[in-house]
C-alpha positions as CSV (number, residue, x, y, z in Angstrom):
1,X,7.7,-24.2,-19.8
2,X,7.0,-20.5,-19.3
3,X,9.9,-18.1,-18.4
4,X,10.6,-17.9,-14.6
5,X,11.6,-14.7,-12.7
6,X,12.9,-13.8,-9.3
7,X,9.9,-12.0,-7.8
8,X,11.9,-10.4,-4.9
9,X,15.6,-10.2,-5.0
10,X,17.7,-9.6,-1.9
11,X,15.3,-7.2,-0.2
12,X,16.3,-5.6,3.1
13,X,13.7,-3.4,4.9
14,X,13.0,-2.2,8.4
15,X,9.7,-0.6,9.4
16,X,9.9,1.3,12.6
17,X,7.2,1.4,15.2
18,X,4.7,4.2,14.8
19,X,5.7,5.2,11.2
20,X,3.9,5.1,7.9
21,X,6.1,3.4,5.3
22,X,5.4,3.6,1.6
23,X,6.2,0.7,-0.7
24,X,6.3,1.8,-4.3
25,X,7.1,0.3,-7.7
26,X,5.6,-0.4,-11.1
27,X,3.3,-3.4,-11.7
28,X,5.3,-6.6,-11.3
29,X,8.1,-5.1,-9.2
30,X,7.5,-7.4,-6.3
31,X,5.4,-5.4,-3.9
32,X,2.5,-7.9,-3.6
33,X,4.9,-10.8,-3.2
34,X,6.6,-8.9,-0.4
35,X,3.3,-8.3,1.3
36,X,2.3,-11.9,1.0
37,X,5.6,-13.0,2.6
38,X,5.2,-10.6,5.4
39,X,1.7,-12.1,6.0
40,X,3.0,-15.6,5.8
41,X,0.9,-16.4,2.7
42,X,4.2,-17.1,0.8
43,X,7.6,-18.2,2.1
44,X,10.9,-16.7,1.0
45,X,13.4,-18.9,-0.8
46,X,16.0,-17.4,1.5
47,X,16.3,-14.6,4.0
48,X,14.5,-13.7,7.3
49,X,11.3,-11.9,8.2
50,X,10.3,-10.7,11.7
51,X,6.9,-9.0,12.3
52,X,6.5,-7.5,15.8
53,X,9.4,-9.7,16.8
54,X,7.8,-13.0,15.5
55,X,8.0,-15.0,12.3
56,X,5.0,-14.6,10.0
57,X,4.0,-18.2,10.6
58,X,3.1,-17.5,14.2
59,X,-0.7,-17.8,14.4
60,X,-1.1,-15.6,17.5
61,X,0.7,-12.8,15.5
62,X,-2.4,-12.5,13.2
63,X,-4.4,-10.9,16.0
64,X,-2.1,-7.9,15.8
65,X,-2.2,-7.4,12.0
66,X,-4.8,-5.7,9.9
67,X,-4.8,-6.2,6.1
68,X,-6.7,-4.5,3.3
69,X,-5.9,-6.4,0.1
70,X,-6.0,-4.8,-3.3
71,X,-9.2,-6.8,-4.0
72,X,-11.3,-7.2,-0.8
73,X,-13.1,-10.4,-2.0
74,X,-15.8,-10.0,0.7
75,X,-18.7,-12.4,1.1
76,X,-21.3,-10.9,-1.3
77,X,-24.4,-12.4,0.5
78,X,-23.5,-10.6,3.8
79,X,-24.3,-7.0,4.5
80,X,-21.9,-4.5,6.1
81,X,-22.8,-5.3,9.7
82,X,-22.8,-9.1,9.1
83,X,-19.4,-8.8,7.4
84,X,-17.8,-7.0,10.3
85,X,-19.5,-9.3,12.8
86,X,-18.1,-12.3,11.0
87,X,-14.5,-11.0,11.1
88,X,-14.9,-9.9,14.7
89,X,-16.0,-13.4,15.8
90,X,-12.9,-14.8,14.1
91,X,-10.9,-12.6,16.5
92,X,-13.1,-13.9,19.4
93,X,-14.2,-10.4,20.3
94,X,-17.1,-10.5,22.8
95,X,-20.6,-9.5,21.6
96,X,-20.8,-6.2,23.4
97,X,-17.5,-5.0,22.1
98,X,-18.4,-6.3,18.6
99,X,-21.5,-4.2,18.5
100,X,-19.7,-1.1,19.7
101,X,-16.9,-1.5,17.2
102,X,-19.2,-2.3,14.3
103,X,-21.3,0.9,15.0
104,X,-18.1,3.0,15.2
105,X,-16.5,1.6,12.1
106,X,-19.6,1.8,9.9
107,X,-20.0,5.4,11.0
108,X,-16.3,6.1,10.3
109,X,-16.4,4.8,6.7
110,X,-19.8,6.5,6.0
111,X,-21.9,3.4,5.3
112,X,-24.7,4.0,7.8
113,X,-27.4,4.3,5.1
114,X,-26.2,1.1,3.4
115,X,-25.2,-1.0,6.3
116,X,-28.1,-3.5,5.8
117,X,-27.6,-3.9,2.0
118,X,-25.7,-7.0,0.7
119,X,-22.1,-6.3,-0.3
120,X,-23.0,-7.6,-3.8
121,X,-24.9,-4.3,-4.3
122,X,-22.0,-2.1,-3.2
123,X,-20.0,0.0,-5.6
124,X,-16.2,-0.4,-5.8
125,X,-15.7,2.5,-3.5
126,X,-18.2,1.2,-1.0
127,X,-16.5,-2.2,-1.0
128,X,-13.2,-0.5,-0.3
129,X,-14.8,1.3,2.7
130,X,-16.2,-1.8,4.3
131,X,-12.9,-3.6,3.5
132,X,-11.0,-0.9,5.4
133,X,-13.4,-1.3,8.3
134,X,-12.7,-5.1,8.3
135,X,-9.0,-4.5,8.4
136,X,-9.5,-2.4,11.5
137,X,-12.0,-4.5,13.4
138,X,-9.2,-6.1,15.6
139,X,-7.5,-2.7,16.4
140,X,-4.2,-4.0,14.8
141,X,-0.8,-2.8,15.8
142,X,0.5,-3.3,12.3
143,X,-1.7,-2.3,9.3
144,X,-1.1,-3.2,5.7
145,X,-3.0,-1.1,3.1
146,X,-2.7,-2.3,-0.5
147,X,-4.2,0.4,-2.8
148,X,-6.6,1.7,-0.1
149,X,-8.1,4.5,-2.2
150,X,-8.9,2.5,-5.3
151,X,-12.4,3.4,-6.4
152,X,-12.9,6.1,-3.8
153,X,-14.0,9.6,-4.6
154,X,-11.8,12.6,-3.6
155,X,-13.6,13.0,-0.3
156,X,-13.1,9.3,0.6
157,X,-9.5,9.6,-0.4
158,X,-9.0,12.5,2.0
159,X,-10.7,10.6,4.8
160,X,-8.4,7.7,4.3
161,X,-5.4,10.0,4.5
162,X,-6.7,11.6,7.7
163,X,-7.3,8.1,9.2
164,X,-3.8,7.0,8.4
165,X,-2.4,10.1,10.1
166,X,-4.7,9.5,13.1
167,X,-3.6,5.9,13.4
168,X,0.1,6.9,13.2
169,X,-0.5,9.3,16.1
170,X,-1.8,6.3,18.1
171,X,1.5,4.5,17.5
172,X,0.3,2.2,14.8
173,X,2.8,0.9,12.2
174,X,1.4,1.2,8.7
175,X,2.7,-0.2,5.4
176,X,1.1,1.7,2.5
177,X,1.3,0.2,-1.0
178,X,-0.2,2.5,-3.7
179,X,0.3,3.9,-7.2
180,X,-1.0,7.3,-6.3
181,X,2.2,9.0,-5.4
182,X,0.6,12.2,-3.9
183,X,-0.8,9.9,-1.2
184,X,2.7,8.9,-0.2
185,X,3.9,12.5,-0.1
186,X,1.0,13.4,2.2
187,X,1.1,10.7,4.8
188,X,4.4,8.7,4.6
189,X,7.5,9.2,6.8
190,X,9.7,6.9,4.7
191,X,9.5,5.0,1.5
192,X,11.2,2.4,-0.7
193,X,10.9,2.1,-4.5
194,X,11.2,-1.3,-6.1
195,X,11.9,-2.3,-9.7
196,X,12.3,-5.8,-11.0
197,X,12.2,-7.3,-7.5
198,X,15.1,-5.1,-6.2
199,X,15.0,-2.1,-3.9
200,X,16.2,0.9,-5.9
201,X,15.9,3.6,-3.3
202,X,14.9,4.0,0.3
203,X,14.8,6.9,2.7
204,X,13.0,9.8,4.4
205,X,10.4,11.3,2.1
206,X,11.6,14.9,2.7
207,X,15.2,14.0,2.2
208,X,14.5,12.1,-1.0
209,X,12.4,14.9,-2.5
210,X,14.7,17.8,-1.5
211,X,16.9,19.2,-4.3
212,X,20.3,20.2,-2.9
213,X,21.7,21.9,-6.0
214,X,19.4,24.9,-6.0
215,X,17.7,27.4,-3.6
216,X,14.5,29.4,-3.6
217,X,14.0,32.9,-2.2
218,X,10.3,33.3,-1.2
219,X,8.7,36.6,-0.3
220,X,5.6,38.7,-1.0
221,X,5.5,40.4,-4.5
222,X,8.3,43.0,-4.9
223,X,9.3,45.7,-7.3
224,X,11.0,44.6,-10.5
225,X,14.2,46.5,-9.8
226,X,14.4,44.9,-6.3
227,X,14.2,41.5,-7.9
228,X,17.0,42.3,-10.1
229,X,19.3,43.4,-7.3
230,X,18.3,40.2,-5.2
231,X,19.5,39.3,-1.8
232,X,22.1,42.0,-0.9
233,X,19.6,44.9,-1.3
234,X,16.3,43.3,-0.5
235,X,16.3,44.5,3.1
236,X,17.2,48.0,2.1
237,X,14.7,48.3,-0.7
238,X,11.8,46.6,1.1
239,X,12.4,48.0,4.6
240,X,13.3,44.7,6.4
241,X,11.2,42.4,4.3
242,X,11.2,38.9,5.7
243,X,12.7,36.7,3.1
244,X,12.5,32.9,3.3
245,X,15.3,30.9,1.7
246,X,15.0,27.2,1.5
247,X,15.8,24.1,-0.6
248,X,12.9,23.3,-3.0
249,X,11.4,19.9,-3.3
250,X,10.6,17.9,-6.4
251,X,7.4,15.9,-6.7
252,X,7.5,12.3,-5.7
253,X,6.3,11.4,-9.2
254,X,9.5,12.9,-10.6
255,X,11.7,10.8,-8.3
256,X,9.7,7.7,-9.0
257,X,10.0,8.0,-12.8
258,X,13.7,8.8,-12.5
259,X,14.4,5.7,-10.4
260,X,12.5,3.5,-12.9
261,X,14.4,5.1,-15.8
262,X,17.8,4.6,-14.0
263,X,16.9,0.9,-13.3
264,X,16.1,0.4,-17.0
265,X,19.5,2.0,-18.0
266,X,21.2,-0.5,-15.7
267,X,19.6,-3.3,-17.7
268,X,17.4,-4.6,-14.9
269,X,14.5,-6.7,-16.1
270,X,10.9,-6.8,-14.8
271,X,8.1,-9.3,-15.3
272,X,5.5,-6.6,-14.9
273,X,4.1,-4.0,-17.3
274,X,6.4,-1.9,-19.5
275,X,5.7,1.6,-20.9
276,X,2.5,1.4,-23.0
277,X,3.0,1.1,-26.7
278,X,0.7,1.6,-29.7
279,X,-2.9,0.5,-29.5
280,X,-3.7,-2.7,-31.3
281,X,-4.9,-2.2,-34.8
282,X,-8.3,-3.8,-34.3
283,X,-9.1,-1.5,-31.3
284,X,-8.5,1.7,-33.2
285,X,-11.5,3.9,-34.2
286,X,-11.5,7.3,-36.0
287,X,-13.5,8.9,-33.2
288,X,-11.5,7.5,-30.3
289,X,-7.8,7.2,-31.3
290,X,-6.6,9.7,-28.7
291,X,-8.5,8.0,-25.9
292,X,-7.5,4.4,-26.8
293,X,-3.9,5.4,-27.2
294,X,-3.9,6.6,-23.6
295,X,-4.9,3.2,-22.2
296,X,-2.6,0.5,-21.0
297,X,-3.4,-2.9,-19.7
298,X,-2.2,-4.1,-16.2
299,X,-1.3,-7.8,-16.2
300,X,-1.6,-9.8,-13.0
301,X,1.5,-10.2,-11.0
302,X,3.0,-13.7,-11.1
303,X,3.2,-15.6,-7.9
304,X,6.5,-17.5,-7.7
305,X,6.5,-20.8,-5.7
306,X,9.1,-20.7,-2.9
307,X,10.7,-22.9,-0.4
308,X,10.3,-23.0,3.4
309,X,11.6,-20.0,5.4
310,X,14.7,-20.0,7.6
311,X,14.5,-19.1,11.4
312,X,14.0,-15.5,12.4
313,X,16.4,-13.4,14.5
314,X,14.8,-10.7,16.6
315,X,15.4,-7.1,15.7
316,X,14.5,-3.8,17.1
317,X,11.8,-2.9,14.6
318,X,8.1,-3.7,14.1
319,X,8.8,-5.3,10.7
320,X,12.3,-6.6,9.5
321,X,13.1,-8.1,6.2
322,X,16.7,-9.3,5.6
323,X,18.1,-10.6,2.4
324,X,14.6,-11.6,1.3
325,X,14.4,-13.4,-2.0
326,X,11.7,-15.3,-3.8
327,X,13.2,-17.5,-6.6
328,X,11.6,-19.9,-9.1
329,X,11.1,-23.4,-7.9
330,X,11.6,-26.6,-9.9
331,X,7.9,-27.2,-10.5
332,X,5.0,-24.9,-11.4
333,X,2.1,-24.5,-8.9
334,X,-1.1,-22.7,-9.4
335,X,-2.4,-20.2,-6.8
336,X,-6.1,-19.4,-6.8
337,X,-7.2,-15.8,-6.9
338,X,-8.8,-16.1,-3.4
339,X,-5.6,-17.3,-1.8
340,X,-3.5,-14.4,-3.2
341,X,-5.8,-11.7,-2.0
342,X,-7.4,-13.0,1.2
343,X,-6.8,-11.2,4.5
344,X,-4.0,-12.6,6.7
345,X,-6.1,-13.1,9.9
346,X,-9.0,-14.7,8.0
347,X,-9.1,-18.4,7.3
348,X,-11.2,-20.0,4.6
349,X,-15.0,-19.7,5.2
350,X,-15.5,-23.4,6.0
351,X,-12.9,-23.1,8.8
352,X,-15.6,-21.6,11.1
353,X,-18.9,-23.3,10.5
354,X,-20.3,-22.1,13.9
355,X,-19.8,-18.5,12.9
356,X,-21.5,-18.9,9.5
357,X,-24.3,-20.8,11.2
358,X,-24.9,-17.9,13.6
359,X,-25.0,-15.5,10.7
360,X,-27.4,-17.5,8.6
361,X,-29.8,-17.7,11.5
362,X,-30.3,-13.9,11.6
């Protein structure tokens, strides 16, 4: 009897080959549902999805996709090497290639000293690192990163950004979903901002952040009277000073907040978190009012049951979403946490008893 919402409402997106695309929006805006539909974990009520020219339900397609979910949910009793070996076996990578890739990935994510420790002993940041390595073990053509830098220190965050840029140069297509807007500015070519299940804005990052109603004159420090006389006398006063005039950019955070504010003014509703209000009375303390007032809870996004997908038409893009919608169904279903965060190419553990048997023998 709980209220039902449309998780994704008439969404059209095209991700081009070899680009980094940012998918942004407040909690509950439909980002995770969109990702799950791209992966084939959920089906749209209506609309079409093509990933690398194939429908998400195509099993062979999974070999070409890498997925780092927001919560990795790795097997806690395995260490880093065993974890990567398990996923590599699921992709049927031969033993020699497995060992080579495992060594390179563990070195890349900086876990050499902890590679034989169980994942249960890893910090949040360390789990994100091995989760990223898992997403790359099959050398995917299409990589989905959901909050990849959560729990990472600034150095780890910088390494993730450098890795994304490197993968882009190799022609990989990357979908980046994050709340850290500076990451999007640093690595993304294009972006889309969602609110209440709808796409509010989409476009090239530089174009979206460029302010066209003002200009900036940039130069080395000048005399005050030269500044007052501006452009027409700068060359005369400063003897041919090279002056750079360009259109300034606003920060992505400014654009993001403005889009959300405009969506609210249009009366659009969202099932996710709203702006934080006052802290509950029983949580307040004289010594910590300021700190408590700065905190806001993040409720889990609701998963809306949907109907079977319609056939896919091929398009000239790595990922195409047309008229995508996820509407409430007649009955309520419950989705377990494991099913909403598991990696697309990875089946349930019991689906490969031979692999688990090999690991337990070690």
